[in-house]
C-alpha positions as CSV (number, residue, x, y, z in Angstrom):
1,M,-28.0,-29.7,-7.1
2,S,-30.5,-31.9,-9.5
3,D,-34.0,-29.7,-7.8
4,P,-34.7,-27.7,-11.2
5,I,-35.6,-25.0,-9.2
6,E,-32.7,-25.1,-6.2
7,T,-30.3,-24.8,-9.6
8,A,-32.7,-21.3,-10.9
9,I,-32.0,-19.9,-7.5
10,F,-28.3,-20.5,-7.1
11,D,-27.9,-19.7,-11.3
12,L,-29.5,-16.7,-10.5
13,L,-27.9,-15.9,-7.4
14,T,-24.6,-16.8,-8.0
15,P,-23.7,-14.1,-10.3
16,L,-25.0,-11.0,-8.2
17,A,-22.7,-8.7,-6.0
18,P,-23.1,-9.9,-1.9
19,G,-26.2,-9.1,-0.6
20,K,-28.3,-8.8,-4.0
21,S,-31.5,-10.2,-3.6
22,I,-34.1,-12.5,-6.0
23,S,-38.1,-13.0,-6.1
24,P,-39.3,-15.9,-5.5
25,E,-40.9,-14.8,-9.4
26,Q,-37.9,-14.7,-11.0
27,A,-36.8,-18.8,-9.7
28,A,-39.3,-19.8,-11.3
29,R,-40.0,-18.2,-14.0
30,A,-35.9,-19.1,-14.7
31,A,-37.1,-23.1,-13.8
32,D,-40.2,-23.0,-16.2
33,P,-40.7,-19.6,-18.0
34,E,-44.0,-20.5,-19.8
35,G,-45.7,-22.4,-16.3
36,W,-44.1,-20.7,-14.2
37,H,-47.0,-19.6,-11.7
38,R,-47.0,-23.7,-10.9
39,W,-43.6,-23.2,-9.1
40,L,-44.2,-20.7,-6.8
41,S,-45.0,-22.5,-4.1
42,R,-42.5,-25.1,-4.6
43,V,-39.7,-22.1,-4.4
44,R,-40.9,-21.2,-1.4
45,T,-40.5,-25.0,0.2
46,V,-37.3,-25.6,-1.3
47,S,-36.2,-21.5,-0.1
48,V,-37.0,-22.9,3.0
49,G,-34.7,-26.3,3.0
50,L,-32.0,-24.6,2.1
51,A,-31.9,-21.0,4.6
52,R,-33.4,-24.0,7.5
53,E,-29.3,-25.3,5.8
54,G,-28.3,-22.1,5.8
55,R,-27.3,-22.2,2.5
56,L,-29.8,-19.2,1.5
57,V,-31.1,-16.6,3.3
58,I,-35.3,-15.0,3.2
59,T,-35.3,-11.1,3.6
60,R,-38.4,-9.3,4.3
61,H,-38.0,-5.5,4.0
62,G,-34.5,-6.3,3.2
63,K,-33.9,-8.0,6.4
64,P,-33.3,-11.8,7.0
65,A,-36.4,-13.3,8.1
66,D,-36.6,-16.9,10.2
67,P,-37.3,-19.6,7.9
68,N,-39.7,-21.0,10.0
69,Q,-42.4,-18.5,10.6
70,F,-41.8,-15.9,7.8
71,K,-45.4,-14.4,5.9
72,G,-46.3,-12.9,2.9
73,V,-43.5,-11.1,0.1
74,Y,-40.2,-12.4,0.6
75,R,-36.9,-12.7,-1.0
76,L,-33.8,-14.4,-1.6
77,R,-30.3,-13.9,-1.9
78,L,-26.8,-15.4,-0.8
79,P,-25.7,-15.9,3.1
80,L,-23.2,-12.6,4.6
81,P,-20.6,-12.9,6.7
82,T,-23.0,-10.5,9.1
83,D,-25.9,-12.4,9.1
84,G,-24.9,-15.3,11.8
85,S,-27.4,-17.8,11.9
86,L,-31.3,-18.3,11.3
87,T,-32.4,-21.7,12.1
88,A,-35.4,-22.7,14.4
89,A,-32.8,-22.6,17.8
90,E,-32.1,-19.0,16.9
91,P,-35.7,-17.3,16.0
92,A,-35.3,-13.6,14.1
93,G,-35.3,-11.1,16.7
94,E,-33.7,-13.4,19.8
95,P,-30.4,-13.4,21.4
């Protein structure tokens, strides 16, 4: 994990209880407290990549979102055994 955003995401998520999440802003602030705003698009890009790999879950309204199709406000959390797989082959809401 040499990417500062990836490191920040996992540093923030690892100590949390299962199912707890962070905001993209928290990850950006952890990577760069002064210039965090410019990192928000990078947080989204890194989060999508990690979600596609199954290492992270992107949530909307508390539910896992398809990393290839979500829009709007989102949060990040570690995967739970009950999440199943949300990949390009299995968009959210489809069996």
